[in-house]
ROZAMAR-222178 format. One line per 2 residues: number of its first residue (from 0); their letters; for each residue y, x negated, z of C-alpha. Coordinates in Angstrom, 1 decimal, padded with zeros to 4 digits. Layout:
N
NUM> A> Y/X/Z ~ ...
//
This chain:
276
0> MK> 049.4/017.1/-025.7 ~ 049.3/016.8/-022.0
2> II> 047.3/020.0/-021.8 ~ 044.7/018.7/-024.2
4> FK> 044.4/015.4/-022.2 ~ 043.9/017.5/-019.0
6> IL> 041.1/019.5/-020.7 ~ 039.4/016.4/-021.9
8> LV> 039.7/014.7/-018.5 ~ 038.2/017.7/-016.5
10> TL> 035.5/018.0/-019.2 ~ 034.7/014.2/-018.7
12> IY> 034.6/014.5/-014.9 ~ 032.3/017.7/-015.1
14> FG> 029.8/016.1/-017.3 ~ 029.9/012.8/-015.3
16> FV> 029.1/014.8/-012.2 ~ 026.2/016.7/-014.0
18> AF> 024.8/013.4/-015.1 ~ 025.1/011.9/-011.5
20> KS> 023.2/014.9/-010.1 ~ 020.4/014.5/-012.6
22> TH> 019.6/010.9/-011.7 ~ 020.0/011.0/-007.9
24> SP> 017.7/012.8/-005.4 ~ 019.2/015.9/-003.9
26> SK> 017.8/014.6/-000.7 ~ 019.7/012.0/001.4
28> KI> 016.5/010.1/002.2 ~ 015.6/006.8/000.4
30> KI> 012.4/007.4/-001.4 ~ 009.8/004.7/-001.4
32> LL> 006.5/004.7/-003.3 ~ 003.6/002.6/-002.0
34> IG> 001.0/001.7/-004.9 ~ -002.1/-000.2/-004.0
36> DS> -005.8/-000.1/-003.1 ~ -007.8/000.9/000.0
38> TT> -005.7/-001.7/002.0 ~ -002.7/000.6/001.3
40> IG> -004.2/004.0/002.2 ~ -004.1/003.9/006.0
42> NT> -006.1/003.4/009.1 ~ -008.6/006.4/008.9
44> PR> -010.2/008.5/006.1 ~ -007.7/011.2/005.1
46> EV> -010.2/014.0/006.0 ~ -010.6/012.6/009.6
48> KP> -007.9/013.3/012.3 ~ -005.8/010.0/012.4
50> EG> -005.9/007.8/015.4 ~ -002.2/007.2/015.0
52> PH> 000.4/007.5/012.3 ~ -000.6/006.4/008.9
54> LE> 001.1/003.5/007.1 ~ 003.8/005.5/005.4
56> QM> 004.7/007.4/008.8 ~ 004.9/004.1/010.7
58> IE> 007.3/002.7/008.0 ~ 009.5/005.8/008.3
60> QL> 009.4/005.7/012.2 ~ 010.1/001.8/012.5
62> AQ> 013.0/002.2/009.9 ~ 014.6/005.0/012.1
64> IE> 014.3/002.8/015.2 ~ 016.0/-000.1/013.4
66> GL> 018.9/002.2/012.5 ~ 018.1/002.2/008.7
68> PE> 018.8/005.2/006.4 ~ 016.1/007.8/006.6
70> LE> 013.2/007.1/004.5 ~ 010.6/009.3/002.7
72> VI> 007.6/007.0/002.1 ~ 004.9/008.3/-000.3
74> NT> 001.5/006.5/-000.1 ~ -000.4/006.5/-003.5
76> GK> -003.0/004.0/-002.5 ~ -006.4/004.5/-003.9
78> GG> -009.7/002.8/-002.8 ~ -011.2/000.5/-005.4
80> DT> -008.2/000.5/-007.6 ~ -007.3/-002.3/-010.0
82> AA> -004.3/-002.8/-012.2 ~ -006.5/-002.0/-015.3
84> GL> -008.0/001.1/-013.5 ~ -004.7/002.6/-012.6
86> LG> -003.3/002.3/-016.0 ~ -003.9/005.5/-018.0
88> SD> -005.7/007.1/-015.2 ~ -005.2/010.7/-014.1
90> WY> -004.3/009.4/-010.6 ~ -001.3/007.4/-012.1
92> KE> -000.1/010.5/-014.1 ~ -000.5/012.9/-011.3
94> KI> 000.4/010.8/-008.1 ~ 002.9/008.1/-009.6
96> AH> 004.4/008.9/-012.9 ~ 005.8/012.3/-012.0
98> VK> 007.4/011.5/-008.7 ~ 011.1/012.0/-009.0
100> YV> 014.1/010.1/-007.7 ~ 012.2/007.0/-006.5
102> DF> 014.4/004.2/-005.1 ~ 011.9/001.6/-004.3
104> IF> 008.3/000.7/-005.4 ~ 006.0/-001.5/-003.4
106> LR> 003.1/-002.7/-005.6 ~ 000.2/-004.5/-004.0
108> MG> -002.8/-005.2/-006.2 ~ -005.2/-008.1/-006.6
110> IN> -008.2/-007.6/-004.2 ~ -010.4/-005.5/-006.3
112> DW> -009.1/-007.2/-009.5 ~ -010.4/-010.4/-008.1
114> FK> -013.8/-008.9/-007.6 ~ -014.0/-007.0/-010.9
116> YK> -012.5/-009.1/-013.6 ~ -014.6/-011.6/-015.4
118> DF> -011.7/-013.8/-016.4 ~ -009.4/-013.2/-013.4
120> QT> -006.9/-015.8/-014.3 ~ -006.2/-014.2/-017.7
122> EF> -006.9/-010.5/-017.1 ~ -005.1/-010.0/-013.9
124> PE> -001.6/-011.1/-015.0 ~ -002.0/-009.3/-018.3
126> KM> -002.9/-005.9/-016.7 ~ -000.3/-006.3/-013.9
128> KV> 002.4/-006.9/-016.4 ~ 001.5/-003.9/-018.5
130> LI> 001.4/-001.8/-015.3 ~ 004.9/-003.1/-014.3
132> GR> 006.2/-002.0/-017.7 ~ 004.8/001.4/-017.2
134> LK> 006.4/001.7/-013.9 ~ 009.8/000.5/-015.3
136> ND> 009.6/003.0/-018.0 ~ 008.6/006.0/-015.7
138> HP> 010.9/004.9/-012.9 ~ 013.9/003.3/-014.5
140> KA> 016.2/003.6/-011.5 ~ 013.6/002.2/-009.0
142> KI> 013.6/-001.3/-007.6 ~ 010.1/-002.7/-008.0
144> II> 008.7/-005.0/-005.4 ~ 005.5/-006.9/-005.9
146> ST> 003.6/-007.9/-002.8 ~ 001.0/-010.6/-002.0
148> IC> -002.2/-009.3/-000.7 ~ -003.2/-009.4/002.9
150> RF> -006.1/-011.6/004.1 ~ -009.3/-010.0/002.7
152> MS> -011.3/-012.7/001.2 ~ -011.4/-016.3/002.2
154> ED> -008.1/-018.2/002.5 ~ -008.8/-020.1/-000.7
156> DC> -009.6/-017.1/-002.7 ~ -006.5/-015.2/-001.3
158> KE> -004.4/-018.2/-002.3 ~ -005.6/-018.1/-005.8
160> VN> -004.7/-014.3/-006.1 ~ -001.4/-014.7/-004.4
162> SL> -000.4/-017.7/-006.6 ~ -000.8/-015.4/-009.7
164> IK> 001.2/-012.6/-007.9 ~ 004.0/-015.1/-007.3
166> NI> 004.0/-016.1/-010.9 ~ 003.9/-012.5/-012.1
168> AQ> 007.0/-011.7/-009.9 ~ 008.8/-014.7/-011.3
170> DE> 007.9/-013.8/-014.9 ~ 008.9/-010.1/-014.5
172> KL> 012.1/-011.1/-012.5 ~ 010.9/-008.9/-009.5
174> DL> 011.4/-009.3/-005.7 ~ 008.4/-010.8/-004.0
176> FD> 007.3/-009.3/-000.7 ~ 005.2/-012.0/001.0
178> LY> 002.9/-010.1/003.3 ~ 000.1/-012.6/003.3
180> TP> 001.9/-015.3/005.4 ~ 002.7/-013.3/008.5
182> YN> -000.6/-011.4/008.2 ~ -002.6/-014.7/008.0
184> EF> -000.5/-016.3/010.8 ~ -001.4/-013.5/013.1
186> LH> -005.0/-014.0/012.4 ~ -004.9/-017.6/013.2
188> EN> -002.9/-016.9/016.5 ~ -005.0/-013.9/017.7
190> GE> -008.4/-014.4/016.1 ~ -010.1/-013.8/012.7
192> NS> -011.2/-010.3/013.5 ~ -008.0/-009.1/015.2
194> LN> -006.6/-007.1/012.3 ~ -009.8/-005.8/010.6
196> VR> -011.6/-002.5/011.2 ~ -015.1/-002.3/012.6
198> QM> -017.2/-000.2/010.3 ~ -020.9/-000.1/009.7
200> YI> -023.6/002.5/008.9 ~ -024.6/004.2/012.1
202> DS> -028.3/003.6/011.2 ~ -027.8/-000.1/011.7
204> LP> -027.1/000.5/015.4 ~ -029.7/001.6/018.0
206> QK> -030.5/005.3/018.1 ~ -029.5/005.6/021.8
208> YH> -026.0/005.2/020.9 ~ -025.8/007.7/018.1
210> EW> -024.8/010.7/020.1 ~ -022.1/008.7/022.0
212> LK> -020.7/007.4/018.8 ~ -020.1/010.8/017.1
214> PY> -016.3/010.7/017.7 ~ -016.3/007.5/015.7
216> TH> -018.7/008.7/013.0 ~ -017.9/010.2/009.6
218> YR> -019.7/010.7/006.3 ~ -018.5/008.2/003.5
220> EG> -019.2/008.8/-000.2 ~ -020.8/005.6/-001.7
222> WP> -019.4/003.3/-004.3 ~ -021.4/001.4/-007.0
224> QT> -022.0/-001.3/-004.5 ~ -022.5/000.8/-001.3
226> PS> -024.7/003.9/-000.7 ~ -023.4/007.1/000.8
228> GY> -024.0/007.8/004.5 ~ -022.7/008.2/007.9
230> VV> -020.6/005.3/009.2 ~ -019.1/004.3/012.4
232> KV> -015.5/003.3/012.1 ~ -013.3/001.9/015.0
234> ND> -009.8/000.9/014.6 ~ -009.5/-001.6/017.5
236> IS> -011.4/-004.0/019.7 ~ -012.6/-001.5/022.3
238> LD> -016.3/-001.4/021.4 ~ -016.6/-005.1/020.6
240> PI> -018.2/-006.0/023.9 ~ -021.0/-003.5/023.2
242> FG> -021.6/-003.9/019.3 ~ -020.0/-007.4/018.7
244> EY> -023.4/-008.9/018.7 ~ -024.8/-006.7/015.9
246> KG> -024.8/-008.3/012.3 ~ -022.0/-006.6/010.2
248> WY> -019.8/-005.3/013.0 ~ -017.0/-007.5/011.9
250> GD> -017.9/-007.5/008.2 ~ -015.3/-004.9/006.9
252> RH> -012.1/-006.7/006.2 ~ -009.9/-003.6/005.8
254> PN> -006.9/-003.5/008.2 ~ -007.3/-001.7/011.5
256> ST> -004.5/000.1/013.3 ~ -003.0/-003.3/014.4
258> GY> -003.1/-004.5/010.8 ~ -001.4/-001.5/009.4
260> NL> 001.2/-001.7/012.2 ~ 001.8/-005.4/011.2
262> IA> 002.2/-004.3/007.5 ~ 004.6/-001.5/008.4
264> QE> 006.7/-003.9/010.6 ~ 006.9/-006.5/007.8
266> TV> 007.8/-003.9/005.2 ~ 010.7/-002.7/007.3
268> KF> 011.8/-006.3/007.9 ~ 011.9/-006.8/004.1
270> LK> 013.7/-003.6/003.5 ~ 016.3/-004.0/006.2
272> PL> 018.7/-006.4/004.3 ~ 018.3/-004.3/001.1
274> LE> 019.3/-001.1/002.8 ~ 022.0/-002.4/005.0
//
């Protein structure tokens, strides 16, 4: 009887160990998935040599400085994406659904949804909840964190979007990462253009500067609202004294390097109590 009991005990321990290995990453790193739009991607086009670490790299580095467990941050941000657009897309299947051993998911949507949905108040929560359901199904072990958007539109418009995001987080019983508040406070303290990139078509600037601006210039594929063409992109305030007077110089509201560093810092602050 004792022999049979020992055999059963060893069998249970073995299969328990196998089950544990099958649901936990072989790496010791904490794996984090960033899902969002162009404000999640990073501070330069991916085909251009970066002027500094991208958002995911900055989060990894700051976490290490803070003495947190080692992170592997995977950035799946995609320009122009909405909750509805992501659902059922090849991008979702290839970049998100098949990633293994995810520990945390940061989901930040709402900007493009606000521009594209006819009935934003109804459509956005519906699509977000379906997307969250997909994420829960594809990554059952991951902790999903929903984030407010950064300041991209007017304060009133952002508050409308973020109010719905907070309701979605409450309805879905998800942790809420409030990025908007520190981002907006920084803008009030340091200037409305302190966190946004400077980007405009080079043909909108005088010809005499074109050769000099080549290090800042790249070709951008157009969207339905914008044509393709060569654009000047600067991730700081260094050229403001020269081009600040030109219409459109401050028009692009995507985060610059300072903005992404703020996002990274706030992300690590949010993660710290969860990982400690």
